[in-house]
TIDREN-151251 format. One line per 5 residues: for each residue x, y, z of N, C-alpha, C. Coordinates in steps of 0.02 Angstrom, whole numbers, always signed. Each point is the difference from the previous one (the first is absolute). Layout:
residues N
X/Y/Z/X/Y/Z/X/Y/Z ~ ...;
END
This chain:
residues 210
+5064/+4365/+2767/-25/+29/-62/+46/-21/-57 ~ -27/-23/-55/+41/-22/-57/+17/+60/-44 ~ +60/-1/-28/+21/+54/-43/-30/-9/-70 ~ -11/+56/-34/-28/-3/-67/+54/-24/-48 ~ -18/-48/-42/+48/-28/-46/+16/+49/-55;
+64/+9/-14/+22/+46/-51/-11/-30/-70 ~ -28/+38/-47/-11/-26/-67/+66/-17/-34 ~ -2/-51/-44/+59/-16/-39/+12/+55/-51 ~ +62/+27/-2/+14/+55/-45/+51/-19/-54 ~ +28/-59/+4/+48/-22/-51/-37/-24/-61;
+30/+9/-59/-29/-27/-60/+7/-76/-1 ~ -43/-34/-37/+3/-73/-3/+60/-24/-40 ~ +13/+34/-57/+57/-19/-42/+19/+59/-42 ~ +61/-2/-27/+24/+52/-44/-10/-20/-73 ~ -21/+46/-43/-9/-17/-71/+66/-18/-32;
+2/-55/-37/+62/-23/-31/+1/+12/-76 ~ -58/+9/-30/-4/+10/-72/-30/+68/-16 ~ +10/+22/-62/-24/+66/-20/-76/+5/+8 ~ -35/-53/-17/-73/+0/+5/-21/+8/+73 ~ +33/-35/+45/-16/+5/+71/+16/+69/+26;
+57/+27/-22/+20/+67/+21/-51/+52/-23 ~ -27/-9/-60/-50/+46/-27/-64/-5/+41 ~ -18/-60/+21/-60/-10/+41/+8/+37/+67 ~ +57/-9/+32/+12/+33/+64/-1/+76/-9 ~ +31/+24/-54/+0/+72/-13/-70/+27/-9;
-42/-38/-36/-69/+21/-10/-39/+2/+66 ~ +13/-49/+43/-33/-1/+65/+20/+60/+42 ~ +64/+16/+0/+25/+56/+40/-26/+67/-27 ~ -2/+7/-66/-26/+61/-29/-75/+8/+17 ~ -35/-55/-2/-71/+2/+19/-9/+17/+74;
+45/-26/+41/-4/+14/+72/+10/+74/+13 ~ +47/+31/-35/+11/+72/+7/-63/+38/-19 ~ -32/-20/-54/-61/+34/-23/-56/-7/+50 ~ -8/-60/+28/-53/-11/+49/+13/+42/+63 ~ +62/+2/+22/+17/+40/+59/-15/+74/-13;
+23/+24/-58/-9/+71/-15/-73/+20/-7 ~ -40/-45/-29/-70/+16/-14/-46/-15/+59 ~ +16/-51/+40/-48/-23/+50/+27/-2/+71 ~ +66/+5/+8/+29/+0/+67/+10/-70/+28 ~ +34/-4/+56/+18/-65/+28/-59/-37/+29;
-52/+36/+23/-57/-34/+31/-40/-41/-49 ~ +2/+17/-65/-37/-38/-50/+48/-42/-44 ~ +60/-5/+23/+51/-37/-37/-5/-75/+15 ~ -17/-39/-51/-6/-72/+8/+35/-35/-58 ~ +17/-63/+11/+31/-39/-54/-48/-7/-59;
-64/-8/+14/-50/-6/-54/-2/+63/-42 ~ +2/+57/+34/-3/+64/-36/+63/+10/-42 ~ +57/-19/+26/+63/+7/-37/-1/-47/-61 ~ -21/-62/+10/-2/-48/-55/-47/+25/-55 ~ -56/+27/+20/-48/+27/-50/+32/+56/-39;
+33/+46/+35/+31/+58/-33/+56/-23/-47 ~ +37/-53/+20/+55/-25/-40/-23/-43/-58 ~ -63/-22/+2/-26/-43/-53/+26/-71/+6 ~ +11/-24/+62/+24/-68/+11/-46/-33/+51 ~ +5/-65/+6/-40/-35/+49/+31/+7/+70;
-42/-6/+51/+26/+2/+68/+50/-57/+11 ~ -14/-58/-31/+46/-56/+7/+69/+16/-28 ~ +3/+36/-56/+65/+19/-28/+36/+48/+48 ~ -38/+46/+29/+30/+46/+48/+29/-37/+60 ~ -37/-50/+25/+21/-37/+59/+63/-43/-13;
+17/-11/-62/+62/-36/-14/+61/+39/+26 ~ -7/+66/+3/+57/+42/+19/-12/+38/+65 ~ -63/+16/+15/-15/+39/+60/-55/-36/+41 ~ +16/-24/+60/-48/-38/+39/-59/+40/+26 ~ +7/+66/+4/-52/+43/+27/+15/+73/-18;
-44/+45/+19/+9/+70/-18/+59/+31/+38 ~ +16/-27/+59/+57/+26/+37/+65/-11/-38 ~ +5/-57/-34/+60/-15/-38/+7/+48/-59 ~ -56/+19/-30/+3/+49/-55/+22/+68/+25 ~ -30/+22/+56/+18/+64/+29/+74/+1/+19;
+24/-56/+27/+69/-4/+21/+47/+5/-60 ~ -19/-33/-55/+42/+4/-60/+1/+71/-28 ~ -57/+34/+1/-2/+70/-22/+45/+43/+44 ~ -1/-14/+65/+41/+39/+45/+74/-13/-11 ~ +18/-63/-12/+70/-16/-15/+23/+36/-63;
-42/+0/-51/+17/+35/-62/+9/+74/+12 ~ -44/+29/+42/+5/+72/+16/+64/+14/+38 ~ +18/-43/+47/+63/+9/+37/+59/-3/-48 ~ -1/-47/-46/+56/-8/-46/+6/+61/-46 ~ -56/+25/-24/+1/+60/-43/+27/+60/+37;
-20/+8/+63/+24/+56/+40/+75/-6/+13 ~ +22/-60/+17/+71/-11/+13/+42/+12/-63 ~ -24/-23/-57/+35/+10/-63/+4/+75/-17 ~ -54/+36/+12/-1/+72/-13/+49/+36/+45 ~ -1/-18/+63/+46/+30/+49/+72/-11/-21;
+16/-61/-18/+68/-17/-18/+22/+36/-64 ~ -44/-2/-51/+17/+30/-64/+14/+74/+6 ~ -38/+34/+41/+9/+73/+7/+58/+17/+46 ~ +3/-30/+59/+50/+20/+48/+70/-25/-16 ~ +6/-53/-40/+66/-26/-18/+26/+28/-66;
-36/+47/-29/+21/+32/-62/+51/+54/+15 ~ +64/-19/+5/+52/+47/+21/+17/+51/-54 ~ -31/-4/-59/+11/+51/-50/-35/+65/+19 ~ -45/-3/+50/-36/+59/+23/+22/+17/+72 ~ +3/+65/+16/+17/+20/+69/-52/-28/+49;
+20/-13/+62/-46/-31/+48/-66/+37/+10 ~ +1/+66/+6/-62/+36/+11/-45/+0/-61 ~ +29/-5/-59/-41/-8/-61/-34/-68/+1 ~ +36/-51/+22/-30/-67/+5/-57/+0/+51 ~ +10/+35/+55/-52/+3/+51/-63/+33/-28;
+8/+54/-38/-58/+33/-30/-35/-47/-49 ~ +39/-35/-39/-30/-48/-48/-39/-53/+37 ~ +28/-25/+55/-34/-52/+39/-66/+25/+29 ~ +0/+60/+29/-61/+26/+31/-54/+10/-53 ~ +19/+26/-58/-48/+9/-54/-29/-68/-22;
+44/-49/-10/-22/-66/-22/-45/-32/+52 ~ +17/+7/+63/-38/-31/+53/-70/+31/+7 ~ -3/+67/+2/-64/+34/+7/-45/-15/-60 ~ +30/-1/-60/-39/-15/-60/-28/-70/+3 ~ +41/-49/+20/-23/-69/+4/-54/-9/+54;
+7/+36/+55/-51/-3/+52/-68/+23/-26 ~ +0/+53/-40/-63/+25/-28/-28/-46/-53 ~ +43/-26/-43/-22/-43/-54/-28/-66/+25 ~ +28/-25/+56/-19/-66/+24/-41/+3/+64 ~ -28/+59/+15/-35/+9/+64/-55/-51/+14;
-46/-14/-47/-54/-48/+16/+26/-69/+19 ~ +49/-25/-38/+28/-66/+15/+40/+1/+65 ~ +39/+54/+9/+41/+4/+61/-43/+2/+62 ~ -54/+38/-2/-45/+4/+58/-31/-68/+14 ~ -19/-35/-52/-29/-67/+9/+51/-48/+29;
+62/+3/-24/+52/-43/+26/+16/+17/+73 ~ -2/+64/+17/+11/+19/+69/-53/-28/+46 ~ -62/-4/-25/-54/-30/+40/+14/-73/+15 ~ +34/-34/-46/+15/-71/+8/+68/-12/+32 ~ +36/+53/+16/+69/-6/+24/+10/-47/+60;
-46/-3/+48/+11/-44/+58/+12/-73/-20 ~ -23/-19/-59/+9/-70/-22/+73/-16/-12 ~ +40/+49/-19/+68/-16/-22/+53/+49/+24 ~ -17/+43/+47/+47/+50/+24/+64/-31/+27 ~ -5/-58/+33/+58/-32/+31/+29/-57/-43;
-22/-6/-61/+26/-52/-44/+74/+12/-16 ~ +39/-53/-12/+71/+8/-17/+11/+47/-59 ~ -45/-2/-50/+7/+43/-57/-5/+74/+19 ~ -43/+15/+49/-6/+69/+24/+64/+22/+33 ~ +29/-44/+40/+63/+17/+34/+57/+9/-51;
+2/-42/-50/+52/+6/-51/-7/+65/-39 ~ -62/+20/-16/-11/+62/-36/+23/+60/+42 ~ -16/-1/+64/+21/+55/+44/+76/+3/+5 ~ +32/-58/+6/+73/-2/+5/+33/+25/-63 ~ -26/-18/-59/+28/+23/-63/-5/+75/-6;
-58/+28/+17/-9/+72/-2/+45/+35/+50 ~ +6/-28/+59/+44/+29/+51/+72/+2/-22 ~ +23/-54/-33/+70/-2/-23/+13/+54/-53 ~ -47/+7/-46/+8/+50/-53/+1/+70/+30 ~ -44/+14/+46/-2/+66/+31/+62/+13/+42;
+25/-51/+35/+59/+8/+42/+61/+17/-43 ~ +8/-34/-56/+57/+15/-45/-6/+70/-29 ~ -61/+20/-17/-10/+67/-27/+17/+53/+52 ~ -22/-10/+62/+14/+49/+53/+74/+2/+16 ~ +34/-56/-5/+72/-1/+12/+36/+42/-53;
-25/-3/-61/+29/+41/-53/-17/+73/+10 ~ -61/+14/+21/-24/+69/+8/+30/+34/+61 ~ +8/-37/+55/+25/+28/+63/+58/-42/+26 ~ +56/-2/-37/+56/-45/+19/+32/+17/+68 ~ -5/+62/+21/+32/+21/+62/-46/-7/+61;
-63/-11/-12/-47/-3/+55/+4/-67/+37 ~ -12/+0/+65/-2/-64/+37/-54/-45/-27 ~ +10/-66/+9/-49/-48/-24/-69/+12/+29 ~ -2/+19/+64/-65/+13/+32/-37/+58/-33 ~ +38/+50/-20/-31/+58/-34/-27/-21/-67;
+38/-38/-38/-23/-23/-65/-63/-42/+6 ~ -2/-42/+52/-58/-42/+11/-62/+43/+16 ~ +11/+50/+42/-56/+44/+17/-26/+38/-61 ~ +46/+25/-41/-19/+36/-60/-38/-45/-48 ~ +24/-62/-8/-34/-48/-43/-71/-12/+22;
-9/-12/+65/-67/-14/+26/-45/+61/-7 ~ +27/+59/+11/-39/+61/-5/-25/+10/-72 ~ +45/-9/-48/-18/+12/-70/-49/-53/-25 ~ +15/-63/+12/-44/-53/-26/-69/+1/+33 ~ -1/+13/+65/-64/+5/+35/-41/+59/-25;
+34/+56/-11/-36/+60/-23/-28/-8/-70 ~ +41/-23/-48/-28/-3/-67/-50/-57/-8 ~ +6/-52/+41/-50/-53/-2/-67/+25/+28 ~ +3/+37/+56/-61/+26/+30/-33/+53/-45 ~ +41/+44/-27/-27/+52/-44/-30/-32/-63;
+37/-48/-29/-24/-32/-61/-66/-35/+12 ~ -6/-35/+56/-62/-36/+15/-58/+48/+9 ~ +11/+52/+39/-55/+49/+12/-16/+40/-63 ~ +50/+22/-35/-9/+40/-60/-39/-38/-54 ~ +13/-64/-6/-30/-40/-53/-72/-21/+16;
-25/+17/+58/-70/-17/+16/-49/+38/-44 ~ +22/+57/-27/-41/+42/-44/+30/-2/-70 ~ -41/-6/-52/+27/+2/-68/+39/+64/-13 ~ +59/-6/-30/+44/+57/-11/+19/+7/-73 ~ +11/+62/-21/+23/+13/-67/+76/-7/-3;
+29/-10/-59/+73/-4/-6/+34/+63/+28 ~ -30/+58/-9/+29/+62/+26/+1/+0/+76 ~ -53/-24/+31/-2/-4/+73/+52/-49/+26 ~ +6/-57/-33/+49/-50/+21/+71/+29/-3 ~ +15/+34/-55/+67/+29/-9/+13/+54/+53;
-50/+42/+13/+9/+54/+48/+12/-27/+71 ~ -39/-50/+19/+9/-29/+67/+67/-36/+6 ~ +18/-37/-52/+64/-35/+2/+58/+48/+4 ~ -3/+55/-36/+53/+51/+3/+4/+31/+69 ~ -58/+17/+28/-1/+31/+66/+29/-47/+53;
-19/-63/-4/+25/-49/+48/+75/-9/-8 ~ +24/-4/-61/+71/-8/-12/+39/+62/+23 ~ -28/+60/-11/+33/+61/+22/+13/-1/+75 ~ -49/-25/+38/+8/-5/+72/+56/-48/+18 ~ +0/-59/-33/+52/-49/+13/+69/+29/-16;
+6/+32/-59/+65/+25/-22/+26/+54/+47 ~ -44/+44/+23/+22/+52/+47/+27/-31/+64 ~ -33/-50/+24/+22/-35/+61/+67/-35/-11 ~ +6/-34/-57/+61/-38/-14/+59/+47/-12 ~ -11/+56/-33/+55/+48/-11/+25/+28/+66;
-46/+12/+46/+19/+24/+66/+43/-52/+36 ~ -19/-63/-5/+39/-53/+31/+69/-5/-32 ~ +5/+8/-66/+63/-4/-34/+48/+55/+20 ~ -27/+57/+21/+43/+57/+19/+23/-2/+71 ~ -28/-45/+40/+19/-3/+71/+69/-29/+9;
END
């Protein structure tokens, strides 16, 4: 039995001039709109080009197929999440538990705001789950969380810090994903984020006292 060929997900070339960069930006913005409005099953290069107001040929200069567009959107989402994680957790002007609360609020809010696109990207995830960029994004997030936990629980064994990190990240990712399936008001988002953080903080304070 022959294996199914994996679609090409790399871009054809990187924009070198402002005009080219603007074209790519317009394509990506259009792609987000198509995903949000129509979902991944109706996502095509022709539909994206139409929404962006460009020819399919212009789109193909940078993206060989729809998988490459989805992959670029996912890379951008990974980078935004990593930047957010780093900016919040490395802000030593704030106490660690305050930073954790800020992170949970920011994460839950972003999950709700970006739910349609995130769900569509998750549907396409098998295309790029094992890509080097995915591994790099996970490693960057893991490093940031590890340093934060070392600051938060300096006396705890490394295995304990690792377990706590996995518990917290798995929990708020799962809650954020499920919670964002339904449209939420800002008040609901804040209430859920506070409740989730309160649970984390109670657990972490107990660990700190051991």
